[in-house]
gemmi code that builds the backbone of each chain (N, CA, C; Angstrom):
import gemmi

chains = {
    "A": [
        ("MET", (-113.364, -45.121, -242.187), (-113.732, -44.418, -240.905), (-112.699, -44.397, -239.931)),
        ("MET", (-112.518, -43.440, -239.335), (-111.288, -43.301, -238.323), (-111.862, -43.881, -236.921)),
        ("MET", (-111.131, -45.043, -236.559), (-111.608, -45.716, -235.303), (-110.703, -45.446, -234.122)),
        ("THR", (-109.721, -44.467, -234.204), (-108.761, -44.360, -233.253), (-108.961, -43.006, -232.527)),
        ("LEU", (-108.400, -43.136, -231.271), (-108.517, -41.925, -230.281), (-107.010, -41.478, -230.286)),
        ("ARG", (-106.792, -40.051, -230.028), (-105.376, -39.795, -229.747), (-105.532, -39.256, -228.242)),
        ("VAL", (-104.603, -39.885, -227.461), (-104.568, -39.739, -226.001), (-103.193, -39.062, -225.561)),
        ("LEU", (-103.465, -37.795, -224.897), (-102.304, -37.225, -224.367), (-102.191, -37.185, -222.898)),
        ("TYR", (-100.890, -37.134, -222.392), (-100.700, -37.177, -220.924), (-99.523, -35.943, -220.471)),
        ("PHE", (-99.866, -35.260, -219.574), (-99.042, -34.110, -219.296), (-98.497, -34.215, -217.819)),
        ("ALA", (-97.431, -33.513, -217.622), (-96.780, -33.265, -216.357), (-96.422, -34.436, -215.508)),
        ("SER", (-96.823, -34.593, -214.337), (-96.497, -35.610, -213.473), (-97.297, -36.896, -214.024)),
        ("LEU", (-98.392, -36.732, -214.689), (-98.982, -37.897, -215.188), (-98.316, -38.587, -216.465)),
        ("ARG", (-97.744, -37.693, -217.238), (-96.896, -38.077, -218.246), (-95.671, -38.854, -217.981)),
        ("GLU", (-95.124, -38.440, -216.740), (-93.950, -39.076, -216.243), (-94.380, -40.566, -215.508)),
        ("ALA", (-95.555, -40.418, -214.976), (-96.025, -41.709, -214.401), (-96.331, -42.716, -215.339)),
        ("VAL", (-96.890, -42.480, -216.390), (-97.387, -43.550, -217.441), (-96.325, -43.725, -218.568)),
        ("GLY", (-95.201, -42.879, -218.528), (-94.022, -43.126, -219.241), (-94.241, -42.866, -220.776)),
        ("ARG", (-95.308, -41.947, -221.140), (-95.477, -41.453, -222.467), (-95.968, -40.277, -222.619)),
        ("ALA", (-95.945, -39.510, -223.740), (-96.569, -38.219, -223.750), (-98.016, -38.382, -224.504)),
        ("ASN", (-97.974, -39.345, -225.454), (-99.147, -39.532, -226.305), (-99.207, -40.792, -226.804)),
        ("GLU", (-100.411, -41.232, -227.361), (-100.487, -42.598, -228.050), (-101.746, -42.359, -228.905)),
        ("GLU", (-101.698, -43.470, -229.975), (-102.886, -43.623, -230.658), (-103.572, -44.789, -230.155)),
        ("LEU", (-104.874, -44.898, -229.958), (-105.496, -45.828, -229.321), (-106.850, -46.325, -229.965)),
        ("THR", (-106.959, -47.575, -230.301), (-108.283, -47.927, -230.863), (-109.351, -47.822, -229.819)),
        ("LEU", (-110.419, -47.266, -230.175), (-111.428, -47.028, -229.143), (-111.889, -48.384, -228.480)),
        ("PRO", (-111.697, -48.560, -227.342), (-111.806, -49.920, -226.563), (-113.358, -50.201, -226.497)),
        ("GLU", (-113.678, -51.504, -226.603), (-115.042, -51.900, -226.498), (-115.584, -51.555, -225.166)),
        ("GLY", (-116.599, -50.978, -225.191), (-117.369, -50.603, -223.810), (-116.817, -49.238, -223.208)),
        ("VAL", (-115.971, -48.617, -223.935), (-115.644, -47.223, -223.524), (-116.185, -46.143, -224.300)),
        ("GLY", (-117.305, -45.391, -223.621), (-117.979, -44.447, -224.356), (-117.945, -43.077, -223.709)),
        ("THR", (-117.185, -42.919, -222.517), (-117.016, -41.717, -221.785), (-115.636, -41.536, -221.462)),
        ("VAL", (-115.203, -40.223, -221.163), (-113.928, -39.867, -220.723), (-113.521, -40.697, -219.413)),
        ("GLY", (-114.613, -40.878, -218.451), (-114.387, -41.538, -217.126), (-114.094, -43.011, -217.531)),
        ("GLN", (-114.837, -43.567, -218.396), (-114.459, -45.053, -218.774), (-113.283, -45.392, -219.534)),
        ("LEU", (-112.790, -44.266, -220.224), (-111.480, -44.338, -220.839), (-110.274, -44.314, -219.744)),
        ("ARG", (-110.597, -43.362, -218.696), (-109.652, -43.298, -217.592), (-109.639, -44.572, -216.954)),
        ("ASP", (-110.734, -45.184, -216.564), (-110.737, -46.464, -215.827), (-109.984, -47.680, -216.738)),
        ("PHE", (-110.264, -47.671, -217.968), (-109.619, -48.530, -218.826), (-108.147, -48.354, -218.859)),
        ("LEU", (-107.619, -47.112, -218.900), (-106.142, -46.933, -218.754), (-105.472, -47.317, -217.436)),
        ("ALA", (-106.311, -46.886, -216.448), (-105.869, -47.089, -215.129), (-105.548, -48.516, -214.867)),
        ("ALA", (-106.357, -49.366, -215.505), (-106.044, -50.837, -215.194), (-105.043, -51.585, -216.025)),
        ("ARG", (-104.233, -50.583, -216.733), (-103.012, -51.259, -217.459), (-101.864, -51.691, -216.475)),
        ("GLY", (-101.683, -51.313, -215.322), (-100.644, -51.902, -214.511), (-99.824, -50.715, -214.006)),
        ("GLU", (-98.548, -51.041, -213.923), (-97.575, -50.178, -213.145), (-97.554, -48.930, -213.786)),
        ("GLY", (-97.632, -47.767, -212.945), (-97.528, -46.354, -213.329), (-98.918, -45.801, -213.772)),
        ("TRP", (-99.863, -46.740, -214.388), (-101.084, -46.208, -214.749), (-102.152, -46.059, -213.660)),
        ("ASP", (-101.795, -46.648, -212.401), (-102.613, -46.338, -211.282), (-102.610, -44.882, -210.900)),
        ("ALA", (-101.683, -44.017, -211.611), (-101.853, -42.568, -211.381), (-103.263, -42.009, -211.952)),
        ("LEU", (-103.807, -42.857, -212.715), (-105.118, -42.284, -213.275), (-106.369, -43.088, -212.528)),
        ("ALA", (-105.958, -43.686, -211.453), (-107.087, -44.383, -210.770), (-107.982, -43.441, -210.075)),
        ("GLN", (-109.140, -44.033, -209.895), (-110.294, -43.081, -209.128), (-109.733, -42.753, -207.783)),
        ("GLY", (-109.883, -41.551, -207.429), (-109.488, -41.081, -206.075), (-108.162, -40.207, -206.374)),
        ("ARG", (-107.389, -40.398, -207.319), (-106.372, -39.480, -207.855), (-106.929, -38.282, -208.218)),
        ("ASN", (-106.065, -37.152, -208.115), (-106.508, -35.938, -208.625), (-106.217, -35.684, -210.014)),
        ("VAL", (-107.046, -36.116, -211.012), (-106.819, -36.044, -212.334), (-107.868, -35.139, -213.213)),
        ("ARG", (-107.443, -34.325, -214.024), (-108.345, -33.516, -214.867), (-108.286, -34.102, -216.273)),
        ("ALA", (-109.257, -33.943, -216.984), (-109.311, -34.283, -218.393), (-109.904, -33.251, -219.312)),
        ("ALA", (-109.445, -33.354, -220.527), (-109.910, -32.574, -221.703), (-110.267, -33.353, -222.869)),
        ("ARG", (-111.353, -33.002, -223.497), (-111.743, -33.773, -224.692), (-111.751, -32.566, -225.733)),
        ("ASN", (-110.912, -32.906, -226.882), (-110.851, -31.991, -227.868), (-110.378, -30.401, -227.459)),
        ("GLN", (-109.430, -30.584, -226.528), (-108.938, -29.312, -226.055), (-109.881, -28.376, -225.075)),
        ("ARG", (-110.899, -29.108, -224.554), (-111.661, -28.343, -223.585), (-111.900, -29.291, -222.444)),
        ("MET", (-111.818, -28.447, -221.248), (-111.984, -29.263, -220.026), (-113.180, -30.101, -220.046)),
        ("ALA", (-113.085, -31.463, -219.669), (-114.345, -32.399, -219.800), (-114.590, -33.253, -218.427)),
        ("ARG", (-115.884, -33.301, -218.166), (-116.190, -34.161, -216.901), (-116.141, -35.598, -217.269)),
        ("ALA", (-116.105, -36.451, -216.168), (-115.980, -37.951, -216.417), (-117.065, -38.571, -217.338)),
        ("GLU", (-118.314, -37.878, -217.344), (-119.584, -38.414, -217.989), (-119.561, -38.028, -219.339)),
        ("GLU", (-118.671, -37.114, -219.819), (-118.722, -36.761, -221.064), (-118.511, -37.782, -222.149)),
        ("GLY", (-119.213, -37.809, -223.256), (-119.146, -38.953, -224.389), (-117.944, -38.714, -225.214)),
        ("ILE", (-117.225, -39.844, -225.580), (-116.125, -39.699, -226.486), (-116.542, -40.570, -227.896)),
        ("GLU", (-115.823, -39.987, -228.828), (-116.108, -40.742, -230.132), (-114.602, -40.888, -230.750)),
        ("ALA", (-114.601, -41.925, -231.726), (-113.468, -42.056, -232.572), (-113.016, -40.679, -233.258)),
        ("GLY", (-111.712, -40.643, -233.119), (-111.250, -39.299, -233.796), (-110.947, -38.203, -232.781)),
        ("ASP", (-111.498, -38.408, -231.560), (-111.398, -37.434, -230.442), (-109.836, -37.360, -229.970)),
        ("GLU", (-109.408, -36.236, -229.483), (-108.191, -35.946, -228.742), (-108.478, -35.932, -227.260)),
        ("ILE", (-108.192, -36.896, -226.490), (-108.344, -36.832, -225.144), (-107.082, -36.637, -224.456)),
        ("ALA", (-107.112, -35.775, -223.265), (-105.927, -35.499, -222.469), (-106.197, -35.739, -221.036)),
        ("PHE", (-105.168, -36.222, -220.379), (-105.269, -36.428, -218.833), (-104.099, -35.726, -218.253)),
        ("PHE", (-104.372, -34.931, -217.205), (-103.350, -34.188, -216.524), (-103.605, -33.977, -215.154)),
        ("PRO", (-102.723, -33.600, -214.372), (-102.972, -33.054, -212.984), (-103.670, -31.644, -212.925)),
        ("PRO", (-104.056, -31.345, -211.865), (-104.616, -29.808, -211.711), (-103.619, -28.970, -212.233)),
        ("VAL", (-104.045, -27.915, -212.927), (-103.187, -26.962, -213.484), (-102.384, -26.054, -212.517)),
        ("THR", (-101.200, -25.508, -212.857), (-100.434, -24.670, -211.892), (-99.807, -23.605, -212.491)),
        ("GLY", (-100.517, -23.023, -213.516), (-99.826, -21.957, -214.326), (-100.049, -20.563, -213.549)),
        ("GLY", (-99.707, -19.435, -214.167), (-99.892, -18.125, -213.579), (-98.865, -17.608, -212.882)),
    ],
    "B": [
        ("MET", (-108.216, -7.779, -228.462), (-108.217, -8.814, -227.440), (-107.091, -9.740, -227.997)),
        ("SER", (-106.123, -9.970, -227.257), (-105.033, -10.729, -227.921), (-104.270, -11.664, -226.798)),
        ("VAL", (-103.979, -12.929, -227.155), (-103.328, -13.815, -226.269), (-102.047, -14.456, -227.044)),
        ("SER", (-100.934, -14.440, -226.331), (-99.733, -15.069, -226.684), (-99.291, -16.104, -225.749)),
        ("VAL", (-98.881, -17.415, -226.239), (-98.109, -18.368, -225.492), (-96.794, -18.431, -225.971)),
        ("GLN", (-95.671, -17.900, -225.220), (-94.332, -17.956, -225.838), (-93.283, -18.280, -224.887)),
        ("GLU", (-92.105, -18.572, -225.395), (-90.958, -18.672, -224.472), (-90.275, -17.379, -224.324)),
        ("ALA", (-90.285, -16.399, -225.121), (-89.695, -15.197, -224.960), (-90.196, -14.387, -223.856)),
        ("ASP", (-89.365, -13.515, -223.312), (-89.818, -12.464, -222.387), (-90.495, -11.515, -223.144)),
        ("PHE", (-91.156, -10.563, -222.226), (-92.050, -9.535, -222.924), (-91.763, -8.210, -222.273)),
        ("ASP", (-91.907, -7.075, -222.828), (-91.662, -5.642, -222.317), (-92.901, -5.258, -221.796)),
        ("VAL", (-93.081, -5.026, -220.393), (-94.240, -4.691, -219.740), (-94.766, -3.374, -220.061)),
        ("GLY", (-93.736, -2.387, -220.115), (-94.124, -0.878, -220.623), (-94.705, -0.843, -221.909)),
        ("ALA", (-94.209, -1.620, -222.855), (-94.617, -1.537, -224.282), (-95.994, -2.262, -224.322)),
        ("GLU", (-96.309, -3.205, -223.608), (-97.559, -4.007, -223.599), (-98.698, -3.051, -223.018)),
        ("ILE", (-98.303, -2.348, -221.652), (-99.273, -1.534, -221.311), (-99.561, -0.315, -222.194)),
        ("ALA", (-98.582, 0.297, -222.777), (-98.768, 1.376, -223.699), (-99.626, 0.920, -225.021)),
        ("ALA", (-99.411, -0.288, -225.400), (-100.364, -0.766, -226.568), (-101.625, -0.776, -226.267)),
        ("LEU", (-102.117, -0.996, -225.072), (-103.459, -1.132, -224.710), (-104.277, 0.152, -225.004)),
        ("SER", (-103.578, 1.343, -224.899), (-104.302, 2.513, -225.149), (-103.914, 3.289, -226.221)),
        ("ALA", (-102.884, 2.643, -227.067), (-102.286, 3.345, -228.114), (-103.411, 3.732, -229.228)),
        ("GLY", (-103.279, 4.957, -229.730), (-104.142, 5.447, -230.797), (-105.599, 5.481, -230.444)),
        ("ARG", (-105.965, 5.587, -229.103), (-107.387, 5.712, -228.846), (-107.425, 6.694, -227.499)),
        ("LEU", (-108.614, 7.220, -227.511), (-108.839, 8.306, -226.476), (-109.923, 7.888, -225.505)),
        ("ASP", (-110.605, 6.749, -225.648), (-111.722, 6.322, -224.798), (-111.290, 5.566, -223.742)),
        ("VAL", (-109.942, 5.268, -223.627), (-109.430, 4.374, -222.443), (-109.152, 5.373, -221.306)),
        ("GLY", (-109.806, 5.053, -220.058), (-109.611, 5.931, -218.818), (-108.761, 5.169, -217.720)),
        ("ALA", (-108.748, 3.763, -218.042), (-108.184, 2.884, -216.936), (-107.476, 1.667, -217.497)),
        ("VAL", (-106.198, 1.538, -217.335), (-105.536, 0.369, -217.785), (-105.025, -0.348, -216.355)),
        ("ALA", (-105.531, -1.562, -216.070), (-105.045, -2.275, -215.074), (-104.119, -3.495, -215.462)),
        ("SER", (-103.103, -3.810, -214.738), (-102.170, -4.899, -215.302), (-101.708, -5.839, -214.130)),
        ("PHE", (-101.329, -6.905, -214.515), (-100.684, -7.821, -213.496), (-99.469, -8.521, -214.160)),
        ("VAL", (-98.483, -8.649, -213.331), (-97.224, -9.408, -213.798), (-97.032, -10.473, -212.795)),
        ("GLY", (-96.874, -11.802, -213.191), (-96.455, -12.779, -212.272), (-95.134, -13.093, -212.603)),
        ("LEU", (-94.249, -13.250, -211.520), (-92.870, -13.557, -211.471), (-92.462, -14.939, -210.897)),
        ("VAL", (-91.212, -15.549, -211.217), (-90.844, -16.804, -210.497), (-90.138, -16.315, -209.242)),
        ("ARG", (-90.747, -16.976, -208.214), (-90.197, -16.566, -206.803), (-88.948, -17.544, -206.471)),
        ("ASP", (-87.910, -17.170, -205.674), (-86.845, -18.071, -205.392), (-87.082, -19.001, -204.222)),
        ("ALA", (-88.433, -19.047, -203.735), (-88.720, -19.979, -202.661), (-90.050, -20.453, -202.806)),
        ("ASN", (-90.442, -21.787, -202.532), (-92.036, -22.117, -202.570), (-92.037, -23.307, -201.502)),
        ("ASP", (-93.135, -23.210, -200.799), (-93.381, -24.236, -199.873), (-92.256, -24.921, -199.075)),
        ("GLY", (-91.512, -23.995, -198.505), (-90.427, -24.240, -197.673), (-89.002, -24.638, -198.280)),
        ("SER", (-89.027, -24.558, -199.635), (-87.720, -24.775, -200.311), (-87.274, -23.710, -201.177)),
        ("SER", (-85.997, -23.717, -201.232), (-85.507, -22.590, -202.107), (-85.684, -23.091, -203.584)),
        ("VAL", (-86.066, -22.288, -204.552), (-86.098, -22.515, -205.907), (-85.127, -21.989, -206.812)),
        ("SER", (-84.297, -22.863, -207.653), (-83.269, -22.235, -208.310), (-83.517, -22.169, -209.800)),
        ("ALA", (-84.646, -22.886, -210.147), (-85.028, -22.821, -211.601), (-86.564, -23.355, -211.675)),
        ("MET", (-87.275, -23.113, -212.837), (-88.454, -23.523, -212.892), (-88.781, -24.040, -214.587)),
        ("THR", (-89.504, -24.909, -214.661), (-89.964, -25.177, -216.157), (-91.413, -25.342, -216.265)),
        ("LEU", (-91.865, -24.608, -217.258), (-93.431, -24.546, -217.404), (-93.690, -25.358, -218.652)),
        ("GLU", (-94.484, -26.530, -218.379), (-95.035, -27.300, -219.372), (-96.460, -26.813, -219.838)),
        ("HIS", (-96.919, -27.015, -221.033), (-98.191, -26.492, -221.345), (-98.690, -27.542, -222.391)),
        ("TYR", (-99.936, -27.304, -222.686), (-100.691, -28.264, -223.814), (-100.987, -27.322, -225.012)),
        ("PRO", (-100.033, -27.313, -225.934), (-100.081, -26.441, -226.926), (-101.408, -26.689, -227.762)),
        ("GLY", (-102.141, -25.587, -228.202), (-103.438, -25.763, -228.781), (-104.396, -25.481, -227.722)),
        ("MET", (-104.635, -26.221, -226.690), (-105.659, -26.067, -225.787), (-105.267, -24.824, -224.888)),
        ("THR", (-103.835, -24.463, -224.623), (-103.640, -23.397, -223.695), (-104.022, -22.126, -224.453)),
        ("GLU", (-103.805, -21.938, -225.691), (-104.287, -20.609, -226.561), (-105.805, -20.519, -226.378)),
        ("ARG", (-106.466, -21.802, -226.693), (-108.079, -21.783, -226.737), (-108.674, -21.488, -225.282)),
        ("ALA", (-107.922, -22.003, -224.270), (-108.428, -21.691, -222.965), (-108.247, -20.156, -222.497)),
        ("LEU", (-107.106, -19.546, -223.044), (-106.817, -18.328, -222.648), (-107.738, -17.328, -223.354)),
        ("GLU", (-108.071, -17.764, -224.707), (-109.054, -16.909, -225.495), (-110.405, -17.024, -224.897)),
        ("GLU", (-110.661, -18.100, -224.350), (-112.016, -18.309, -223.872), (-112.281, -17.518, -222.474)),
        ("ILE", (-111.156, -17.453, -221.674), (-111.230, -16.664, -220.402), (-111.459, -15.280, -220.756)),
        ("VAL", (-110.657, -14.712, -221.839), (-110.650, -13.435, -222.257), (-112.053, -13.052, -222.913)),
        ("ALA", (-112.688, -14.009, -223.510), (-113.910, -13.766, -224.073), (-115.006, -13.541, -222.901)),
        ("GLU", (-114.918, -14.565, -221.887), (-115.929, -14.507, -220.845), (-115.759, -13.149, -220.084)),
        ("ALA", (-114.474, -12.604, -219.840), (-114.235, -11.265, -219.129), (-114.938, -10.242, -220.021)),
        ("GLY", (-114.812, -10.282, -221.317), (-115.566, -9.453, -222.260), (-117.026, -9.315, -222.193)),
        ("ARG", (-117.662, -10.570, -221.815), (-119.052, -10.584, -221.624), (-119.396, -10.073, -220.368)),
        ("ARG", (-118.617, -10.105, -219.216), (-119.059, -9.600, -217.913), (-118.720, -8.147, -217.799)),
        ("TRP", (-117.746, -7.541, -218.430), (-117.477, -6.167, -218.256), (-117.301, -5.620, -219.657)),
        ("GLN", (-117.534, -4.169, -219.627), (-117.289, -3.249, -220.876), (-115.908, -3.139, -220.867)),
        ("LEU", (-115.144, -3.939, -221.777), (-113.630, -3.838, -221.921), (-113.200, -3.332, -223.141)),
        ("LEU", (-112.269, -2.402, -223.275), (-111.805, -1.848, -224.617), (-110.555, -2.593, -225.229)),
        ("ALA", (-109.734, -3.111, -224.289), (-108.601, -4.009, -224.946), (-108.285, -4.930, -223.810)),
        ("VAL", (-107.655, -6.129, -224.233), (-107.165, -7.028, -223.199), (-105.850, -7.574, -224.046)),
        ("ARG", (-104.911, -7.883, -223.011), (-103.598, -8.602, -223.489), (-103.365, -9.587, -222.604)),
        ("VAL", (-103.021, -10.817, -222.961), (-102.555, -11.905, -222.110), (-101.378, -12.575, -222.663)),
        ("ILE", (-100.283, -12.527, -221.939), (-99.108, -13.286, -222.296), (-98.717, -14.220, -221.294)),
        ("HIS", (-98.423, -15.600, -221.554), (-97.870, -16.410, -220.645), (-96.774, -17.123, -221.289)),
        ("ARG", (-95.678, -17.312, -220.486), (-94.403, -17.866, -220.847), (-94.351, -19.290, -220.602)),
        ("HIS", (-93.663, -20.290, -221.299), (-93.408, -21.596, -221.069), (-92.020, -21.841, -221.205)),
        ("GLY", (-91.445, -23.041, -220.921), (-90.114, -23.394, -220.961), (-89.437, -23.000, -219.686)),
        ("ALA", (-88.030, -22.851, -219.778), (-87.198, -22.846, -218.656), (-87.135, -21.322, -218.263)),
        ("LEU", (-87.469, -21.064, -216.896), (-87.475, -19.753, -216.272), (-86.504, -19.804, -215.053)),
        ("LEU", (-86.003, -18.647, -214.693), (-85.220, -18.407, -213.522), (-85.833, -17.586, -212.462)),
        ("PRO", (-85.585, -17.604, -211.229), (-86.165, -16.737, -210.236), (-85.993, -15.219, -210.651)),
        ("GLY", (-87.090, -14.334, -210.478), (-87.055, -13.012, -210.954), (-87.540, -12.885, -212.337)),
        ("GLU", (-87.526, -13.927, -213.159), (-88.071, -13.764, -214.411), (-89.541, -13.736, -214.479)),
        ("ARG", (-90.200, -12.874, -215.569), (-91.580, -12.853, -215.643), (-92.253, -14.128, -216.115)),
        ("ILE", (-93.377, -14.511, -215.613), (-94.085, -15.601, -216.214), (-95.299, -15.211, -216.975)),
        ("VAL", (-96.170, -14.226, -216.405), (-97.384, -14.076, -217.006), (-97.592, -12.514, -216.976)),
        ("PHE", (-98.318, -12.016, -218.100), (-98.823, -10.627, -218.023), (-100.264, -10.583, -218.502)),
        ("VAL", (-101.124, -9.830, -217.667), (-102.488, -9.521, -217.974), (-102.638, -7.999, -218.086)),
        ("GLY", (-103.164, -7.441, -218.931), (-103.401, -6.190, -219.129), (-104.833, -5.891, -219.502)),
        ("VAL", (-105.520, -5.009, -218.971), (-106.970, -4.771, -219.435), (-107.207, -3.211, -219.497)),
        ("ALA", (-107.815, -2.646, -220.600), (-108.236, -1.331, -220.714), (-109.693, -1.152, -220.567)),
        ("GLY", (-110.065, -0.132, -220.074), (-111.513, 0.039, -219.899), (-111.667, 1.687, -219.767)),
        ("ALA", (-112.904, 1.932, -219.708), (-113.248, 3.318, -219.664), (-112.985, 3.885, -218.203)),
        ("HIS", (-113.261, 2.945, -217.110), (-113.079, 3.401, -215.879), (-112.360, 2.240, -215.028)),
        ("ARG", (-111.752, 2.554, -213.868), (-111.048, 1.407, -213.069), (-111.800, 0.270, -212.604)),
        ("GLY", (-112.885, 0.451, -212.279), (-113.722, -0.731, -211.689), (-113.666, -1.920, -212.556)),
        ("GLU", (-114.010, -1.813, -213.883), (-114.027, -2.858, -214.773), (-112.596, -3.536, -215.101)),
        ("SER", (-111.684, -2.502, -215.129), (-110.277, -2.884, -215.468), (-109.804, -3.731, -214.415)),
        ("PHE", (-109.864, -3.253, -213.137), (-109.374, -4.091, -211.985), (-110.028, -5.343, -212.090)),
        ("ALA", (-111.442, -5.396, -211.962), (-112.069, -6.674, -211.788), (-111.728, -7.601, -212.915)),
        ("ALA", (-111.776, -7.229, -214.148), (-111.374, -8.075, -215.242), (-110.058, -8.713, -215.136)),
        ("CYS", (-109.060, -7.753, -214.586), (-107.721, -8.307, -214.586), (-107.593, -9.330, -213.537)),
        ("GLU", (-108.409, -9.116, -212.494), (-108.141, -10.235, -211.395), (-108.971, -11.535, -211.794)),
        ("PHE", (-110.274, -11.267, -212.385), (-110.970, -12.324, -212.935), (-110.056, -13.176, -213.971)),
        ("ILE", (-109.476, -12.619, -214.916), (-108.522, -13.340, -215.926), (-107.591, -14.049, -215.200)),
        ("MET", (-106.893, -13.674, -214.132), (-105.784, -14.343, -213.494), (-106.389, -15.450, -212.700)),
        ("ASP", (-107.595, -15.254, -212.037), (-108.120, -16.434, -211.227), (-108.466, -17.489, -212.176)),
        ("TYR", (-109.049, -17.265, -213.199), (-109.507, -18.180, -214.179), (-108.306, -18.970, -214.846)),
        ("LEU", (-107.303, -18.165, -215.203), (-106.020, -18.749, -215.814), (-105.425, -19.591, -214.862)),
        ("LYS", (-105.410, -19.392, -213.543), (-104.781, -20.229, -212.401), (-105.421, -21.595, -212.482)),
        ("THR", (-106.780, -21.674, -212.817), (-107.383, -22.989, -212.707), (-107.849, -23.613, -213.929)),
        ("ARG", (-107.896, -22.779, -214.999), (-108.297, -23.390, -216.379), (-107.239, -23.550, -217.490)),
        ("ALA", (-106.186, -22.725, -217.439), (-105.211, -22.840, -218.504), (-104.207, -24.013, -218.211)),
        ("PRO", (-104.017, -24.901, -219.087), (-103.233, -25.931, -219.048), (-101.709, -25.684, -218.983)),
        ("PHE", (-101.283, -25.250, -217.799), (-99.884, -25.118, -217.556), (-99.530, -25.904, -216.311)),
        ("TRP", (-98.196, -26.351, -216.355), (-97.724, -27.050, -215.104), (-96.331, -26.617, -214.837)),
        ("LYS", (-96.080, -26.143, -213.525), (-94.814, -25.834, -213.095), (-94.015, -26.962, -212.348)),
        ("ARG", (-92.700, -27.024, -212.930), (-91.869, -28.034, -212.298), (-90.735, -27.118, -211.607)),
        ("GLU", (-90.361, -27.305, -210.239), (-89.395, -26.433, -209.760), (-88.196, -27.190, -209.525)),
        ("GLN", (-87.006, -26.576, -209.491), (-85.862, -27.158, -209.058), (-85.395, -26.723, -207.711)),
        ("THR", (-85.285, -27.670, -206.801), (-85.061, -27.329, -205.405), (-83.785, -28.128, -204.924)),
        ("PRO", (-83.246, -27.747, -203.658), (-82.054, -28.535, -203.309), (-82.352, -30.067, -203.056)),
        ("GLU", (-83.695, -30.319, -203.015), (-84.036, -31.524, -202.715), (-84.270, -32.389, -204.047)),
        ("GLY", (-84.169, -31.693, -205.177), (-84.566, -32.274, -206.380), (-85.479, -31.645, -207.077)),
        ("ALA", (-85.975, -32.118, -208.277), (-87.095, -31.384, -209.122), (-88.432, -31.962, -208.700)),
        ("ARG", (-89.420, -31.100, -208.570), (-90.734, -31.503, -208.076), (-91.820, -30.661, -208.889)),
        ("TRP", (-92.937, -31.324, -209.270), (-94.076, -30.699, -209.719), (-94.856, -29.922, -208.729)),
        ("VAL", (-95.110, -28.660, -209.028), (-95.844, -27.821, -208.028), (-97.207, -28.310, -207.974)),
        ("ASP", (-97.692, -28.328, -206.670), (-99.085, -28.872, -206.401), (-100.087, -27.778, -206.627)),
        ("ALA", (-101.221, -28.080, -207.110), (-102.284, -27.087, -207.274), (-102.751, -26.547, -205.883)),
        ("ARG", (-103.093, -25.401, -205.739), (-103.516, -24.775, -204.390), (-105.006, -24.748, -204.272)),
        ("GLU", (-105.461, -25.011, -203.200), (-106.869, -24.986, -202.754), (-107.438, -23.558, -202.863)),
        ("SER", (-106.490, -22.641, -202.492), (-106.817, -21.314, -202.417), (-107.079, -20.660, -203.806)),
        ("ASP", (-106.507, -21.364, -204.970), (-106.820, -20.848, -206.361), (-108.151, -21.241, -206.719)),
        ("ASP", (-108.579, -22.450, -206.216), (-110.089, -22.966, -206.437), (-110.977, -21.956, -205.769)),
        ("LYS", (-110.631, -21.500, -204.608), (-111.578, -20.794, -203.770), (-111.599, -19.251, -204.592)),
        ("ALA", (-110.520, -18.880, -204.909), (-110.443, -17.584, -205.696), (-111.202, -17.527, -206.796)),
        ("VAL", (-111.352, -18.679, -207.706), (-112.108, -18.547, -208.875), (-113.579, -18.798, -208.557)),
        ("GLY", (-113.701, -19.411, -207.453), (-115.247, -19.809, -207.035), (-116.037, -18.525, -206.885)),
        ("ARG", (-115.342, -17.471, -206.373), (-116.194, -16.222, -206.029), (-116.843, -15.544, -207.311)),
        ("TRP", (-116.273, -15.945, -208.518), (-116.741, -15.428, -209.668), (-117.900, -16.059, -210.289)),
        ("GLY", (-118.425, -17.206, -209.708), (-119.461, -17.802, -210.202), (-119.224, -18.986, -211.247)),
        ("PRO", (-120.228, -19.600, -211.659), (-119.762, -20.542, -212.793), (-119.443, -19.926, -214.134)),
        ("MET", (-118.676, -20.530, -214.933), (-118.331, -20.085, -216.271), (-118.990, -20.739, -217.358)),
        ("GLY", (-119.921, -21.590, -216.951), (-120.756, -22.053, -218.019), (-120.227, -23.487, -218.706)),
        ("GLU", (-119.097, -23.957, -218.105), (-118.530, -25.390, -218.609), (-117.905, -26.127, -217.521)),
        ("PRO", (-117.787, -27.109, -217.629), (-117.209, -27.973, -216.463), (-115.746, -27.609, -216.387)),
        ("ALA", (-115.235, -27.819, -215.074), (-113.827, -27.495, -214.819), (-113.043, -28.692, -214.713)),
        ("ALA", (-113.602, -29.819, -214.419), (-112.911, -31.014, -213.919), (-113.420, -32.360, -214.475)),
        ("SER", (-112.744, -33.324, -214.372), (-113.414, -34.641, -214.679), (-113.884, -35.368, -213.544)),
        ("GLU", (-113.655, -34.665, -212.314), (-114.163, -35.318, -211.145), (-115.139, -34.178, -210.503)),
    ],
}
model = gemmi.Model(1)
for chain_id, residues in chains.items():
    chain = gemmi.Chain(chain_id)
    for i, (resn, *xyz) in enumerate(residues, 1):
        res = gemmi.Residue()
        res.name, res.seqid = resn, gemmi.SeqId(i, " ")
        for name, pos in zip(("N", "CA", "C"), xyz):
            atom = gemmi.Atom()
            atom.name, atom.element = name, gemmi.Element(name[0])
            atom.pos, atom.b_iso = gemmi.Position(*pos), 0.0
            res.add_atom(atom)
        chain.add_residue(res)
    model.add_chain(chain)
structure = gemmi.Structure()
structure.add_model(model)
structure.setup_entities()
């Protein structure tokens, strides 16, 4: 059974956390997109770019997701700043 | 209904022509072309790089086009968005909509651009005399998309 998440970071957030992606074992007590964000924001330097109050958007399995959306092992979760295409 | 995310430029005339090629029911083709400007937020811009989220980008654009197709009677839609390195004057995005009458073509074209601006995962980084910087999202873009009402799925994690 797959117990890992794939987490992606884009644009200024990718630069702040110093990586574009990682495989992560689903941490204990993390059941939503918002809880994963809080877990990552607590990692220390650079990761505060994900802290509450920062303007961060998220996607779960390549669809925009709210903080309260549930996550499961095997998911692809992405964090990024508000989009600026067009 | 067709979406492309590509580094290459595109031929606006050929794309517009293709929207009504081989059919006689099209009465109105509306199109939008977005270009790289040489200035933004008080600084000159010498180059731009567009980052995107491969996979989600195509899916988001396809969903936006599908939603436009539910709201208006459309005969053909084409969306092309470039990524990678771009210079001022270069084309970034094309939206073309074919319908029977101009009302739905104009409206759907604007709708697709407004949703693309706030939903499609692209990020612009521009080169200025003060250094490279990520472009900030505009509040006016959120307002522009708000006038179309909800799309039936969440836009943000906050």
